[in-house]
Backbone as a printed PyTorch tensor [residue, N CA C, xyz], in Angstrom:
tensor([[[ 40.6680,  23.1650, -57.9220],
         [ 40.1040,  24.6220, -58.0800],
         [ 38.7660,  23.9350, -58.9670]],

        [[ 37.6280,  24.5740, -58.2470],
         [ 36.2400,  24.4000, -59.1220],
         [ 36.2340,  25.1130, -60.4120]],

        [[ 35.4650,  24.6810, -61.1660],
         [ 35.3440,  25.3050, -62.4340],
         [ 33.8470,  25.3510, -62.7350]],

        [[ 33.2150,  26.4500, -63.2730],
         [ 32.0190,  26.8010, -63.2170],
         [ 31.6140,  27.1880, -64.9580]],

        [[ 30.5040,  26.6930, -65.4110],
         [ 29.7270,  26.9240, -66.4440],
         [ 28.9740,  28.2560, -66.3320]],

        [[ 28.5410,  29.1220, -66.9100],
         [ 27.6050,  30.0830, -67.0210],
         [ 27.0510,  30.2370, -68.0970]],

        [[ 25.6350,  30.1420, -67.9040],
         [ 24.6970,  30.4830, -69.1640],
         [ 23.7960,  31.5390, -68.8020]],

        [[ 23.8290,  32.6880, -69.7210],
         [ 23.0960,  33.7090, -69.5350],
         [ 22.0180,  33.8980, -70.6270]],

        [[ 20.9410,  34.6630, -70.6610],
         [ 20.2580,  34.6090, -71.5770],
         [ 19.0220,  35.5060, -71.6210]],

        [[ 18.2090,  35.9680, -72.4450],
         [ 16.8760,  36.5680, -72.4510],
         [ 15.7020,  35.7670, -72.3100]],

        [[ 16.1390,  34.5320, -72.3200],
         [ 14.6090,  33.5450, -72.4300],
         [ 15.0960,  32.4540, -71.6470]],

        [[ 15.1950,  32.4750, -70.2590],
         [ 15.4400,  31.3570, -69.4730],
         [ 14.0110,  30.9540, -68.7960]],

        [[ 13.6230,  30.0270, -68.7980],
         [ 12.2840,  29.4290, -68.0350],
         [ 12.8980,  28.7640, -66.6090]],

        [[ 12.4860,  29.8210, -65.5860],
         [ 12.7130,  29.7870, -64.1940],
         [ 11.6610,  29.2230, -63.4480]],

        [[ 11.8850,  28.3870, -62.3850],
         [ 10.7980,  27.7060, -61.5630],
         [  9.8180,  29.1300, -61.1940]],

        [[  8.5140,  28.8480, -61.0910],
         [  7.3470,  29.7830, -60.5390],
         [  7.1440,  30.9500, -61.7240]],

        [[  7.7060,  30.9310, -62.9630],
         [  7.5770,  31.5750, -63.8430],
         [  6.8720,  31.0470, -65.2300]],

        [[  5.6930,  31.6950, -65.7020],
         [  5.0880,  31.0680, -66.4120],
         [  5.6510,  31.5260, -68.3580]],

        [[  6.5500,  31.9570, -68.0440],
         [  6.8800,  32.4680, -69.2720],
         [  8.8370,  32.8340, -69.1930]],

        [[  9.7630,  32.6250, -70.2360],
         [ 10.9390,  32.7330, -70.0880],
         [ 11.0660,  34.1240, -69.7360]],

        [[ 12.1840,  34.5310, -68.8720],
         [ 12.8050,  35.9080, -68.5900],
         [ 14.2790,  35.9350, -68.6160]],

        [[ 14.8460,  37.0100, -68.6030],
         [ 16.3010,  37.3500, -68.3170],
         [ 16.8790,  36.6860, -67.1520]],

        [[ 17.9070,  35.8840, -67.4900],
         [ 18.6070,  35.1850, -66.2280],
         [ 19.7600,  34.7420, -66.4610]],

        [[ 20.5510,  34.1620, -65.4710],
         [ 21.8520,  33.8020, -65.4940],
         [ 21.9540,  32.5130, -64.6660]],

        [[ 22.4970,  31.4820, -65.3460],
         [ 22.8130,  30.1570, -64.3900],
         [ 24.0340,  29.8180, -64.1670]],

        [[ 24.6740,  29.7780, -63.1550],
         [ 25.7310,  29.1850, -62.9360],
         [ 25.9030,  27.5610, -62.1850]],

        [[ 26.7000,  26.8050, -63.1210],
         [ 26.8780,  25.4470, -63.1270],
         [ 28.2790,  24.9190, -62.5870]],

        [[ 28.3170,  24.1450, -61.5190],
         [ 29.6190,  23.8680, -61.2170],
         [ 29.8100,  22.5340, -62.3310]],

        [[ 30.8400,  22.6190, -62.9690],
         [ 31.4030,  21.6330, -64.1350],
         [ 31.6370,  20.5150, -63.3280]],

        [[ 32.2980,  20.3490, -62.3530],
         [ 32.4680,  19.0340, -61.7220],
         [ 31.3860,  17.9580, -60.8810]],

        [[ 30.3580,  18.8270, -60.3570],
         [ 29.1670,  17.9610, -59.8200],
         [ 27.9150,  18.0600, -60.9480]],

        [[ 28.1070,  19.2760, -61.9840],
         [ 27.2520,  19.2760, -62.7610],
         [ 26.0350,  19.8470, -62.0280]],

        [[ 25.9760,  20.3860, -60.9840],
         [ 24.7040,  21.0080, -60.2010],
         [ 24.7310,  22.4550, -60.5740]],

        [[ 23.6490,  23.1260, -60.7650],
         [ 23.4260,  24.4690, -60.6770],
         [ 23.7910,  25.0460, -59.0810]],

        [[ 24.4560,  25.9240, -59.3370],
         [ 24.9580,  26.4630, -57.9160],
         [ 24.4700,  27.7390, -57.6670]],

        [[ 23.9390,  28.4840, -58.5960],
         [ 23.2050,  29.9790, -58.4080],
         [ 22.3720,  30.2730, -59.6240]],

        [[ 21.4280,  30.8390, -59.5700],
         [ 20.5350,  31.4680, -60.6100],
         [ 20.3920,  33.0030, -60.1550]],

        [[ 20.6470,  33.4530, -60.9130],
         [ 20.2590,  35.3800, -61.2440],
         [ 19.2800,  35.5760, -61.9090]],

        [[ 18.2060,  36.2530, -61.4140],
         [ 16.9240,  36.8690, -62.5140],
         [ 17.2780,  37.8850, -62.9940]],

        [[ 18.6290,  38.0550, -63.6470],
         [ 18.8860,  39.1850, -64.7710],
         [ 19.9130,  38.5950, -65.5120]],

        [[ 20.0270,  38.9620, -67.0500],
         [ 21.2620,  38.7260, -67.6120],
         [ 22.3260,  39.3270, -67.2920]],

        [[ 23.5870,  38.5560, -66.9150],
         [ 24.7850,  39.3090, -66.4430],
         [ 25.7820,  39.2510, -67.6850]],

        [[ 26.7000,  39.8980, -67.3240],
         [ 27.9460,  40.1590, -68.0310],
         [ 29.0340,  39.4630, -67.5330]],

        [[ 30.2830,  39.0670, -68.1320],
         [ 31.4540,  38.6340, -67.2120],
         [ 31.5750,  39.2970, -66.3110]],

        [[ 31.5390,  40.5730, -66.1540],
         [ 31.9900,  41.7840, -65.3490],
         [ 30.9250,  41.9710, -64.0700]],

        [[ 29.6880,  41.2860, -64.1230],
         [ 28.8640,  41.0790, -62.9970],
         [ 28.9940,  40.0940, -62.2310]],

        [[ 29.9790,  39.0610, -62.2730],
         [ 30.0400,  37.9160, -61.5130],
         [ 31.1720,  38.2590, -61.0040]],

        [[ 31.5240,  37.6720, -59.7140],
         [ 32.7990,  37.5560, -58.6770],
         [ 34.0930,  37.5440, -59.5020]],

        [[ 35.0290,  38.0440, -59.3050],
         [ 36.1750,  37.9440, -60.1520],
         [ 37.0890,  36.6480, -59.6360]],

        [[ 36.6670,  36.0970, -58.2800],
         [ 37.3890,  35.0120, -58.0160],
         [ 36.3990,  33.6630, -58.6770]],

        [[ 35.1950,  33.6700, -59.1760],
         [ 34.5870,  32.3710, -59.7470],
         [ 35.2020,  32.1110, -61.2410]],

        [[ 36.0100,  30.6530, -61.1940],
         [ 36.6500,  30.2360, -62.0700],
         [ 35.6790,  29.8390, -63.1900]],

        [[ 35.5040,  30.9490, -64.1340],
         [ 34.5310,  30.3610, -65.4490],
         [ 35.2800,  30.0800, -66.5990]],

        [[ 35.0540,  28.7050, -66.7100],
         [ 35.8820,  28.2600, -67.8720],
         [ 34.9430,  28.1320, -69.1200]],

        [[ 33.6000,  28.1450, -68.9720],
         [ 32.9590,  27.9430, -70.3710],
         [ 31.6300,  29.2250, -69.8110]],

        [[ 31.3520,  29.9990, -71.0510],
         [ 30.5610,  31.1600, -70.8800],
         [ 29.6930,  30.6190, -72.4700]],

        [[ 28.3380,  30.7470, -71.7400],
         [ 27.3520,  30.5180, -72.6770],
         [ 26.3940,  31.6200, -72.9320]],

        [[ 26.0280,  32.3580, -74.2890],
         [ 25.4260,  33.4570, -74.2390],
         [ 24.3070,  32.8420, -75.0390]],

        [[ 23.2720,  32.5700, -74.6260],
         [ 22.2050,  32.0420, -75.4610],
         [ 21.0970,  32.9700, -76.1170]],

        [[ 21.4510,  34.3390, -75.7930],
         [ 20.7740,  35.0680, -76.7340],
         [ 19.0530,  35.1410, -76.1830]],

        [[ 18.3410,  34.9320, -77.5040],
         [ 17.0120,  34.6220, -77.0880],
         [ 16.6090,  33.4690, -77.2590]],

        [[ 17.5980,  32.2720, -77.5320],
         [ 17.2290,  31.0740, -77.4380],
         [ 16.5380,  30.5480, -76.2050]],

        [[ 15.5310,  30.0630, -76.0110],
         [ 15.0670,  29.4280, -74.7370],
         [ 16.0290,  28.3160, -74.1000]],

        [[ 16.0980,  28.4000, -72.6720],
         [ 16.8150,  27.7650, -71.8520],
         [ 16.0570,  26.9120, -70.9340]],

        [[ 15.8940,  25.9380, -70.5600],
         [ 15.2600,  25.0710, -69.9130],
         [ 16.2360,  24.3850, -68.6870]],

        [[ 16.7490,  24.9420, -67.6940],
         [ 17.6390,  24.5790, -66.6720],
         [ 17.1230,  23.4410, -66.0130]],

        [[ 18.0490,  22.5220, -65.8730],
         [ 17.9680,  21.0140, -65.1030],
         [ 17.2220,  20.1890, -65.7650]],

        [[ 16.6410,  20.4230, -67.2960],
         [ 15.8150,  19.5380, -68.0550],
         [ 17.1470,  18.3320, -68.4990]],

        [[ 16.8520,  17.0200, -68.5110],
         [ 17.7740,  16.2120, -68.9200],
         [ 17.2970,  15.4690, -69.9890]],

        [[ 18.5030,  15.6670, -70.8710],
         [ 18.1500,  14.9250, -72.1970],
         [ 18.0650,  13.3370, -72.1690]],

        [[ 16.9880,  12.5060, -72.4430],
         [ 16.7150,  11.0700, -71.8590],
         [ 16.4200,  10.4190, -73.3510]],

        [[ 16.5820,  11.0460, -74.5670],
         [ 16.3170,  10.3910, -75.4980],
         [ 17.1610,   9.0890, -76.2260]],

        [[ 18.7080,   9.0790, -76.0310],
         [ 19.3420,   8.0370, -76.0700],
         [ 19.1010,   6.9050, -74.9790]],

        [[ 18.9060,   7.1460, -74.0050],
         [ 18.3540,   6.1140, -72.8240],
         [ 16.9650,   5.4670, -73.3260]],

        [[ 16.0950,   6.2230, -73.7360],
         [ 14.9530,   5.6180, -74.1680],
         [ 15.1680,   4.7490, -75.1830]],

        [[ 15.5790,   5.2080, -76.0420],
         [ 16.0360,   4.3250, -77.2620],
         [ 16.5770,   3.0550, -77.1590]],

        [[ 17.8110,   3.1320, -76.0340],
         [ 18.4610,   1.8030, -75.7630],
         [ 17.3310,   0.9590, -75.3580]],

        [[ 16.7400,   1.3890, -74.1370],
         [ 15.4350,   0.5060, -73.4460],
         [ 14.5750,  -0.1070, -74.4240]],

        [[ 14.2870,   0.8210, -75.2200],
         [ 12.8330,   0.5350, -76.2750],
         [ 13.4240,  -0.4320, -77.4420]],

        [[ 14.6330,  -0.1970, -77.7190],
         [ 15.2380,  -1.2040, -78.5650],
         [ 14.9770,  -2.5470, -78.4020]],

        [[ 15.1320,  -2.7960, -77.1030],
         [ 14.8550,  -4.6820, -76.8990],
         [ 13.3530,  -4.9830, -76.9150]],

        [[ 12.6470,  -4.0600, -76.9920],
         [ 11.1340,  -4.0270, -77.1800],
         [ 10.8000,  -3.9550, -78.7300]],

        [[ 11.4130,  -3.8180, -79.3830],
         [ 11.0800,  -3.7040, -80.7420],
         [ 11.1680,  -5.0340, -81.7250]],

        [[ 10.3060,  -5.3600, -82.5800],
         [ 10.1950,  -6.6330, -83.0350],
         [ 10.5440,  -6.1980, -84.6490]],

        [[ 11.6730,  -7.0850, -85.0790],
         [ 12.0960,  -6.7330, -86.5160],
         [ 11.4520,  -7.8570, -87.4920]],

        [[ 10.8640,  -7.7060, -88.4850],
         [ 10.3070,  -8.6230, -89.3800],
         [ 11.2270,  -9.5510, -89.8300]]])
């Protein structure tokens, strides 16, 4: 059975918008892909009852950037081979 993470909040930066807006993002936890974006802040009751939501994140007013991948650990690993130590 598929499992989903839902992230909802007041300040989600969506494609085509210049500033954050209320929205809800649904992510398939197995594939890691965003499966749906709703341009409103949803509650659990707004989503289909058959949607297997295993993680619910209410970001409140924190800014959410869907699809942004943190690459810092990988960059540090690559750059560490370039560093010259005295």
